[in-house]
N, C-alpha and C positions, 0 to 999 in steps of 0.2 A: 562509192558503191554502197548500197544498203547492207544491212546485216544479213539479208537473205540473198545477196549477190551470189550467183552461181547455182541457185536452187534448180532452175530449169535444166542446166547442164547435168546436175546430179540425177534428175528424173530421167533424162534421155539415156544416160549411161546405165542406170539401174534397170530400166525397162529392157534395153538391148541385152545387157549381160545376163539377166535372169532367163530370158527366152533362149538366148544362145547357149547358156549353160545346160539347160534341160535337153536341148537338141543334141549337144555334144556328148552328154552322158549316154543317151540312147545309142548314138553312133559309136562311142568308145566300147560299150558292151558288145555291140554287134560285130565290130571289126577287130577288137583287141589292139588297136593302135595306141602306142605310147604317146605319140603327139596329140591324139585326141583326148587321152586321159589328162595330159598336162594342160591342155586348153580348157577342158571342163573344170578342173580344179581352179585354174586361173579365173574363169568367169565367176565361179561361186565366191572366190576370194574378193573379187572386185565388187560383188553385190554387198558383201559384209562391209567392205571399205566405204561404199556409198552410204550405207545406213549410219556408219560412224560419222561421216561428214555431215549428215542431216542432224545428228545429235550435237555435233560441234557448233553448227549454225544456231541451233535452238538455244544452247547454253550461252553462246556469245551474245545473244540478244537480251539476256536477263539484265534487269536494272541493278545498279550499284547497291551495295549494302554497307553497313557499318564495318563489317569484317573485310569486305572487298570494295573499298571506296572508289576505285577506278573502274569497277565493273568486271565483267567476265569475258571481255572481247578476245583475250588470248586463248580461250578454250578451243577455238577453231584451230589454232596452231598445234595444241597438244594432240587433238584427234587426228590432225593431218600427219603428225609424226608417227602416231600409232599405225596409221594406214601404210606409211612407208615401211614400217617394220613387218606388217602382215604381208605386204607385197613381196618383201625379201624372203620371208620364211614360208608362208603358205603357197605363194606363187613360184618364186625363184628356186628355193632350195628343194621343194618337192619335185618340181619339173627336172631339176638337175639329177636328183636321186633316181627318179623314174627312168630318165634317159640312160644313165650309166647302168642301171639294173637291166634294162632291155638290151643294151649293147653287149653286156657280158652273157646274157641268156636270151638270145634272139628267138622270136617266134614268128612264123609266117602270118601276115596280116590277112584277116578274113574280110571279104566284101569291101575292098578299098574304094570302089566307086561310090559307095554310100558315104564314106568319110569325105571324099572329094566333093560330093554334092553338098554335104552339111557345111564344110569349110567354105565353099563358094558362097552359099547363102549368108553364112556368118560374116564373111568379109564385107558383103553389101550392107548388112545391118550395122556392123561396127563402123563402117564409113559414114553412115547416117548419124550415128551417135557422135562421132568425131566432128562432123560438120555442125551439129548442135552445140557442142562445146566451143568450137571456134567462133560461132555466132555470139555466144555469151562473152567470149574473151574480147571481142572487138572494141567495146567501149573502154576497156582497161588497157588495151594494146596501144591505141593512139598512134598507129602508123609504124610502130617499131617492128623489127623482124621478130619471128616467134621465139628465136633463141634469146634475143635481147630482152624481150618481154618476160620470158621464163626466168632469166637471171635477176630482173629488176622488179617484177611484180610483188606486191605485198598481199595479194589475194591468194592465200594458201589453198583454199578449196578449189579454185580454178586451176592452180598449178598442178594439184594432185589429179583432178579429173582429166585435164589435158594429157598429162603424162601417162595415166592409166589407159585412156582411149588410144593414144598413139602406140603404146606398148602392145595393147591387145590387137590392134590392126596388124602391126608388124609380126606379132606372134602367129596370127592366123595365116599370114602369107608364108612364113617359115614352115608352118605345119602343112600347108597345102602343097608346097613344092617337095617337102620331105616325103609325104604320102605318095605324091605323083611319081617321084623317083623310085620309091620302093615298088610301086605298082608296075612301072615300065621295065624295071630291071629284075624284079622278083627277089630283090635283096632287102630284108627288113632292117639292115644296118642304117639305111638312109633315114628311116623313121626314127630310130634311136638318136641319130645325129641331130635331127630336127628338134627332138624333145630337149636335148642338151642345149641347143642354140636358143630355144625359148626360155629355158631356165636362166641361162647366162644373160639374156636380154633383160629379163625381169629383175635380176639382181642388180644390174648396172642402173636401170631406171630407178629402182628403190633407193640405191645409194645417192643418186643425183637428187632425187626429191628430198631425201632425208637431210642432205647438206643444206639445201635451200630453206627448208622449214626450220631446221635447227637455228639458222641465223635469225629467223623471225622470232623464235622462242626467246633467244637471248635478248633481242631488242634492236630493231632497225628503225632508222628515221623514215619519215614520209618521203615521197618522191621529190626529186629536185624541182620539178614543175610546181608542185604544191607549196614547197618551201619558198620558192621565188614569188609565187602569187601572194602568200601571206606577208612576206617581207615588203613587197612592193605596196601592198594595200596599207600596211601600218605606216610606212614611210610617207605615204601621200596624205596622211591625216593632218589636219590643221593644227592639232595639239602636240604633234610629234616633231622633234628635231631630227632624230636619227635612231634607227634600230641598232642596238649595240650587240645583241646576241640573240640567236634563235635556235631553240632545240625542239625537235619534234620526235615523237615516239609512236610507232604503229602499235595499235592495241586491237587487233582483229579488224572488224569492219570500221572501227573508229580510230581517232588519233588523239594524242595529248600534246599540247603546245605549251612550252615555257619560253617566255620572251622578256628580254631586258631592253628598256627603251629610255633614251634621253628625252624627257618631256620639256615643253616650253614652260617657263616660269608662270606660276599661277597660285591661287590659294589651295590649301589642302583639299577642301571640299570640291573645288573645281577640277583638280587633278584626279580625284577619286571618281567623279562623275564621268570624266573623259575616259578613264581606264575602263570603267564598267560599260560605257557606250562602245568602245573599240572591241571589247570582248564579245558583246552581243552581235556586233556587225561582222566579226570574224566568223562566228558560228553560222550566220546567214550566208556569208561568202562561201564557206565550205562546211556543209552540214555534217561532215565526218568528224569535225572537231567536237570532242566530248567534254574535255576539261582544258581550261587555260590558266596558266600561272603567270601573271603579269607583274614585272618588277620595274619600277621607275628608278633610274640611276643617272649619274653624270658621266660624260665621256672623259676618260683619263688620258 
C-alpha cells in the first residue's frame, strides 16, 4: 500500500464526523440529552483524530535524511497511538463522566423526538462512512475476516479509522435506544445508562487499538505472505543456493528487509553484481521495500 493508503477512508470519516458533530451539538443543546452530548464530543474527537492521521501520513512520506536514514515511515504509528489516547480520554472518559453525572443528578429530557431524528440520520451517515472505510480495507484484507485483519494488518491508519467508525456506529445505536427508552418510559435514567455504555465502548476500543499500534511501534515483521514471496523469489534466482535467514521490519507504509543468502561460487565482482541485481528486482517485486541489507554467507 502506498504512503497515502487510507487517505480516502480518512476523508470519508472526517466529512461524516464533522457534519454529524455539528448536528449533534444543536440537538444536545435543544434536548439536554447526556447521550447526545457524549456523541457530539465523540464526533469532534474523531475529527481531531482524523486530522492527526493526515499529519502522520504526510510525515511518513518524507524522504530519509542523515539523521533519520531509514526515513519517517513510523510517524504514522506514533500519531495512530496518540489517536488511541485521545479516543480514550476525550471520547471515553468524558462520556463516562457525563453519564455518571447525569445518573446522579437526572434531568427530564427536552424534545426527545429531535434527538431521535438526529441520531437516526447520524446512523445512516456513519454507516456510509464505515462502508467507505471497508472499501479501502479490502485490498489489505485479502479475504481474511475483519477480526483477523485487524489483528494482523500493519496499516495503522486503516486500523484506527475502521475502529473509530465501528465504535461511532455502535455508539449511535446505543444512544438511539437509550433516548428512545427515556422517551417511552419518561425515565431519564436510561439516557444516562446509554451515555455510560458509550463511554465504556470507546474506552475498550481505544485500549484495543492502542495495543495493536503499540506492537507496530515496537517493530513488527511484514506479513507472512510478503515474507514467503520474498524468500521464494530469492531462492529461485540462478545465483542463489539457499536463503539462510530473512528478517523484515514494517516501517509505516514501507518495509526494511535484511537477508542472509548462500550464493553460488563466483568472482567477487560477479557476486556483488548479482546481489545488486537481486536487490533491484526485489524492490520491483514489492515496491514497499525501501531498504535491503544483503549478506552473502555459507550454510553451516
